[in-house]
C-alpha positions in Angstrom: -0.6 -16.8 -27.2 2.3 -15.4 -25.3 0.0 -13.3 -23.0 -2.0 -16.5 -22.2 1.2 -18.3 -21.4 2.3 -15.5 -19.0 -1.1 -15.6 -17.2 -0.9 -19.4 -16.7 2.8 -19.2 -15.6 1.9 -16.9 -12.7 -0.9 -18.6 -10.8 -0.2 -16.5 -7.6 1.3 -13.3 -6.4 4.1 -15.4 -4.8 5.0 -17.0 -8.2 5.0 -13.6 -9.8 7.2 -12.1 -7.0 9.6 -15.0 -7.3 9.9 -14.5 -11.0 10.8 -10.9 -10.3 13.5 -12.1 -7.9 11.8 -10.8 -4.8 12.5 -12.5 -1.5 9.8 -13.6 0.9 10.7 -10.5 3.0 10.3 -8.2 0.0 6.9 -9.7 -0.7 5.8 -9.4 2.9 6.9 -5.7 2.9 4.8 -5.1 -0.2 1.8 -6.8 1.3 2.1 -4.8 4.6 2.4 -1.5 2.7 -0.6 -2.3 0.6 -2.6 -3.3 3.7 -1.7 0.0 5.4 -2.6 2.0 2.3 -6.0 0.4 2.3 -6.5 1.1 6.0 -5.5 4.8 5.5 -8.0 5.1 2.6 -10.8 3.6 4.7 -9.9 6.0 7.6 -9.9 9.0 5.3 -13.3 8.2 3.9 -14.8 7.3 7.3 -13.7 10.6 8.7 -15.1 12.5 5.6 -11.8 14.1 4.7 -11.1 14.8 1.0 -7.9 13.8 -0.6 -7.0 17.4 -1.1 -7.6 18.3 2.6 -5.5 15.3 3.7 -2.7 16.3 1.3 -2.7 19.7 2.9 -2.5 18.2 6.4 0.6 16.2 5.4 2.2 19.1 3.4 1.8 17.2 0.1 -0.5 17.3 -3.0 -3.7 15.5 -3.8 -2.1 13.3 -6.5 0.2 11.8 -3.9 -2.8 10.8 -1.8 -4.5 9.4 -5.0 -1.3 7.3 -5.8 -1.3 6.0 -2.3 -5.0 5.1 -2.4 -4.7 3.4 -5.8 -2.2 0.9 -4.3 0.9 2.1 -6.1 3.2 0.5 -3.5 6.5 1.3 -5.2 5.5 5.0 -5.5 4.8 5.6 -1.8 7.4 5.6 0.9 6.8 4.3 4.4 7.7 7.8 5.7 4.8 9.2 3.7 2.4 6.5 4.9 3.4 7.2 8.5 2.8 10.9 8.1 -0.7 10.2 6.7 -1.4 7.8 9.5 -0.4 10.4 12.1 -2.6 13.0 10.3 -5.6 10.7 10.4 -5.0 9.5 13.9 -4.4 5.9 12.8 -2.0 3.7 14.8 0.5 1.6 13.0 1.8 -1.7 14.2 4.3 -3.8 12.2 4.4 -7.5 12.8 4.7 -10.6 10.7 1.6 -11.0 8.5 0.7 -14.4 9.8 0.2 -12.6 13.2 -1.6 -9.6 11.8 -5.2 -9.3 12.8 
């Protein structure tokens, strides 16, 4: 029954983040990174580039691209995301999420 209690206790990502002690800024950073990771995955697929080929372009390995694309936010640095964005020709703009288009 404990698992069911945990599920009911965290009705939203915000509730879960608060339970972990994350600030609103921390949670916004996580959301922004996740959104960028999704954009980069979509760009790679749209351009027909394999994970291995992209990894080579950014001097990394395919599993690093796979981690990024699987949404492992804590495992991927902003530096890495920016290198991938540059390699794919994707522009990056950082602004408050409520203003993001």
